[in-house]
C-alpha positions as CSV (number, residue, x, y, z in Angstrom):
1,X,139.7,62.1,113.1
2,X,139.3,58.3,112.8
3,X,141.8,56.1,110.9
4,X,139.1,53.5,110.3
5,X,138.4,52.5,106.7
6,X,135.7,50.4,105.1
7,X,136.8,46.7,105.1
8,X,136.9,45.0,101.7
9,X,134.0,42.6,102.6
10,X,131.8,45.4,103.8
11,X,132.5,47.4,100.7
12,X,131.6,44.5,98.5
13,X,128.3,44.0,100.3
14,X,127.7,47.7,100.0
15,X,128.3,47.7,96.3
16,X,126.0,44.7,95.8
17,X,123.2,46.4,97.8
18,X,123.2,43.7,100.5
19,X,123.6,46.0,103.5
20,X,120.8,46.9,106.0
21,X,119.6,50.5,105.5
22,X,121.2,51.8,108.7
23,X,124.6,50.3,107.9
24,X,124.4,51.5,104.3
25,X,123.7,55.0,105.5
26,X,126.8,54.8,107.8
27,X,128.9,53.7,104.8
28,X,127.5,56.6,102.7
29,X,128.4,59.0,105.5
30,X,131.9,57.6,105.7
31,X,132.5,57.8,102.0
32,X,131.5,61.4,102.0
33,X,134.4,62.3,104.3
34,X,137.0,59.7,103.4
35,X,138.8,60.2,100.1
36,X,140.7,57.0,100.4
37,X,137.6,54.9,100.7
38,X,135.9,56.8,97.9
39,X,138.9,56.0,95.7
40,X,138.5,52.3,96.4
41,X,134.9,52.3,95.1
42,X,134.9,51.6,91.4
43,X,132.8,53.8,89.1
44,X,132.2,54.4,85.4
45,X,133.3,57.9,84.4
46,X,130.9,58.0,81.4
47,X,128.0,56.9,83.6
48,X,128.9,59.5,86.2
49,X,129.1,62.3,83.7
50,X,125.8,61.3,82.2
51,X,124.2,61.2,85.6
52,X,125.3,64.7,86.5
53,X,124.1,65.9,83.1
54,X,120.7,64.5,83.8
55,X,120.6,66.1,87.2
56,X,121.6,69.5,85.7
57,X,118.9,69.2,83.1
58,X,116.2,68.4,85.6
59,X,117.2,70.6,88.5
60,X,119.2,73.5,87.1
61,X,117.8,73.9,83.7
62,X,114.3,72.4,83.8
63,X,112.5,71.6,80.6
64,X,110.3,74.6,79.6
65,X,106.5,74.1,79.8
66,X,104.0,74.4,77.0
67,X,103.3,78.1,77.8
68,X,107.0,79.0,77.8
69,X,107.6,77.2,74.6
70,X,104.6,79.0,72.9
71,X,106.0,82.4,74.1
72,X,109.5,81.5,72.7
73,X,107.9,80.5,69.4
74,X,106.3,83.9,69.2
75,X,109.7,85.6,69.6
76,X,109.6,86.3,73.3
77,X,113.2,86.2,74.7
78,X,114.0,83.1,76.7
79,X,114.5,84.9,80.0
80,X,111.3,86.9,79.6
81,X,109.3,83.8,78.7
82,X,110.6,82.1,81.9
83,X,109.6,85.1,84.0
84,X,106.2,85.3,82.5
85,X,105.4,81.6,83.0
86,X,106.7,81.8,86.5
87,X,104.2,84.5,87.5
88,X,102.4,83.1,90.5
89,X,99.0,84.3,89.4
90,X,99.2,82.5,86.0
91,X,98.5,79.1,87.6
92,X,95.7,76.6,87.0
93,X,94.0,77.7,90.2
94,X,93.8,81.3,89.2
95,X,92.7,80.6,85.7
96,X,90.0,78.2,86.9
97,X,88.8,80.9,89.3
98,X,88.6,83.5,86.5
99,X,86.8,81.1,84.2
100,X,84.3,80.3,87.1
101,X,83.6,84.0,87.8
102,X,83.1,84.8,84.1
103,X,80.9,81.7,83.6
104,X,78.7,82.7,86.6
105,X,78.4,86.3,85.3
106,X,77.5,85.1,81.8
107,X,74.9,82.6,83.1
108,X,73.4,85.2,85.3
109,X,73.1,87.7,82.5
110,X,71.6,85.1,80.1
111,X,69.1,84.1,82.7
112,X,68.1,87.6,83.4
113,X,69.1,90.5,81.1
114,X,68.9,93.0,83.9
115,X,72.0,91.3,85.4
116,X,74.2,92.2,82.4
117,X,75.8,95.1,84.3
118,X,77.1,92.5,86.8
119,X,79.4,91.1,84.1
120,X,80.5,94.6,83.1
121,X,81.3,95.5,86.7
122,X,83.1,92.2,87.5
123,X,85.2,91.9,84.4
124,X,87.5,94.9,85.1
125,X,88.3,93.6,88.6
126,X,89.7,90.3,87.4
127,X,93.1,91.7,86.3
128,X,93.3,93.6,89.6
129,X,93.1,90.3,91.5
130,X,95.7,88.8,89.3
131,X,98.1,91.7,89.6
132,X,97.7,91.7,93.4
133,X,99.1,88.1,93.4
134,X,101.7,88.5,90.7
135,X,104.4,90.3,92.5
136,X,105.8,90.6,96.1
137,X,107.6,88.7,98.8
138,X,104.4,87.3,100.3
139,X,103.0,85.8,97.1
140,X,106.0,84.9,95.0
141,X,108.2,82.1,96.3
142,X,111.1,83.2,94.1
143,X,110.8,86.9,95.0
144,X,114.1,87.0,96.8
145,X,116.0,85.4,93.9
146,X,114.3,87.6,91.3
147,X,114.9,90.8,93.4
148,X,118.6,90.4,92.8
149,X,118.3,90.5,89.0
150,X,118.0,93.5,86.6
151,X,114.4,92.5,86.0
152,X,113.3,93.2,89.5
153,X,111.2,96.1,90.7
154,X,108.8,98.1,88.5
155,X,110.0,96.4,85.3
156,X,109.1,93.0,86.6
157,X,105.8,94.2,88.0
158,X,104.9,95.8,84.7
159,X,105.9,92.6,82.8
160,X,103.9,90.3,84.9
161,X,100.9,92.7,85.2
162,X,100.8,92.9,81.4
163,X,100.8,89.1,81.2
164,X,98.0,88.9,83.7
165,X,96.0,91.6,82.0
166,X,96.4,89.9,78.6
167,X,95.1,86.6,79.9
168,X,92.2,88.1,81.8
169,X,91.2,90.2,78.8
170,X,91.4,87.2,76.4
171,X,89.2,85.1,78.8
172,X,86.7,88.0,79.2
173,X,86.7,88.6,75.5
174,X,85.8,85.0,74.8
175,X,82.9,85.3,77.2
176,X,81.6,88.5,75.8
177,X,79.9,87.1,72.7
178,X,77.8,84.8,75.0
179,X,76.2,87.8,76.6
180,X,72.6,88.8,75.5
181,X,73.7,92.2,74.4
182,X,75.0,94.0,71.3
183,X,78.8,93.6,70.6
184,X,79.5,97.2,71.6
185,X,77.9,96.8,75.0
186,X,79.4,93.4,75.5
187,X,82.9,94.9,75.2
188,X,82.2,97.9,77.5
189,X,84.3,96.3,80.2
190,X,87.6,96.5,78.2
191,X,88.6,100.2,78.7
192,X,87.6,100.1,82.4
193,X,89.8,97.0,82.8
194,X,92.8,98.8,81.2
195,X,92.2,101.9,83.4
196,X,91.9,99.9,86.6
197,X,95.1,98.0,85.9
198,X,96.9,101.2,85.0
199,X,95.6,102.8,88.2
200,X,96.8,99.8,90.3
201,X,100.3,100.1,88.8
202,X,100.5,103.9,89.3
203,X,99.4,103.5,92.9
204,X,101.9,100.7,93.5
205,X,104.6,103.3,93.6
206,X,103.3,104.4,97.0
207,X,101.5,101.3,98.3
208,X,102.1,97.6,98.3
209,X,100.7,96.0,95.2
210,X,97.9,94.0,96.9
211,X,96.8,97.2,98.8
212,X,96.9,99.2,95.6
213,X,94.7,96.6,93.8
214,X,92.3,96.5,96.7
215,X,92.0,100.2,96.7
216,X,91.4,100.6,93.0
217,X,89.0,97.7,93.0
218,X,87.0,99.2,95.9
219,X,86.9,102.6,94.2
220,X,85.8,101.1,90.9
221,X,82.9,99.1,92.6
222,X,81.8,102.0,94.6
223,X,81.8,104.6,91.8
224,X,80.3,102.3,89.2
225,X,77.7,100.9,91.6
226,X,76.7,104.4,92.8
227,X,76.8,105.9,89.3
228,X,74.9,103.0,87.7
229,X,72.1,103.0,90.3
230,X,71.8,106.8,90.4
231,X,72.1,107.8,86.8
232,X,71.6,104.5,84.9
233,X,74.2,102.1,83.5
234,X,74.7,104.1,80.2
235,X,76.1,106.8,82.4
236,X,79.1,104.6,83.5
237,X,79.4,102.5,80.3
238,X,78.3,104.9,77.6
239,X,80.5,106.6,74.9
240,X,81.6,109.5,77.1
241,X,82.7,107.4,80.1
242,X,84.6,105.1,77.7
243,X,86.6,108.0,76.4
244,X,87.4,108.9,80.0
245,X,88.5,105.4,80.8
246,X,90.8,105.3,77.8
247,X,92.4,108.6,78.6
248,X,92.8,107.5,82.3
249,X,94.5,104.3,81.2
250,X,97.0,106.2,79.0
251,X,97.7,108.9,81.7
252,X,98.1,106.4,84.5
253,X,100.4,104.2,82.5
254,X,102.6,107.2,81.6
255,X,102.6,108.2,85.2
256,X,103.8,104.7,86.4
257,X,106.5,104.6,83.7
258,X,107.7,108.1,84.5
259,X,107.9,107.5,88.3
260,X,109.5,104.0,87.8
261,X,112.3,105.3,85.6
262,X,113.5,108.1,87.9
């Protein structure tokens, strides 16, 4: 260990900011390991405390965003609001992609009424895409940190999936009145979307979430596509199928909750 200390003239030039960058960095490094030289550097205690307080505010407890403040205003607990707004899927890129897909489907249906089923088929898959990217070590930069908290696992997946589903449903709901169809038919995507999301959650107990979402989405597209072409679109979006979708959503949600709480 060296007995060298910063000379007075060098310290004065350092404090006045007149040192070359390389020499200033050397002084910084020495101050970091020499308590005696640090003690010789004057500082304002109030200023130092205020500086640390600003750092803590910006880095440790960042200011909540607009979405987080809205959730808190609606009575959502602070920790839950932070988790919801930190959901990777709920980003501007994902929201823009959902709006673009819905806009394309609506424009296609308005240009040609025969393409209305395209909207009804696409809308239930949007929450699946969001859920697939809402949870897991490969998509969530903070997954390792969150995994060590009581909110990890199925509870966090269900919380984020609910948020993604709510946003997708609201956006699709806003697009539905623009369709050239009666209100009942325009909303025929809602129960299938709930059933698909519940199926994804139930399957996630056995498969990774992205794989579960892909499997459910593939089955949905195959079944609806085959059923619609073979028996007509009322056969997959009519009253009887809607009852089946609603029952499936309830049963699959109950199944996910039961398995997750074991």
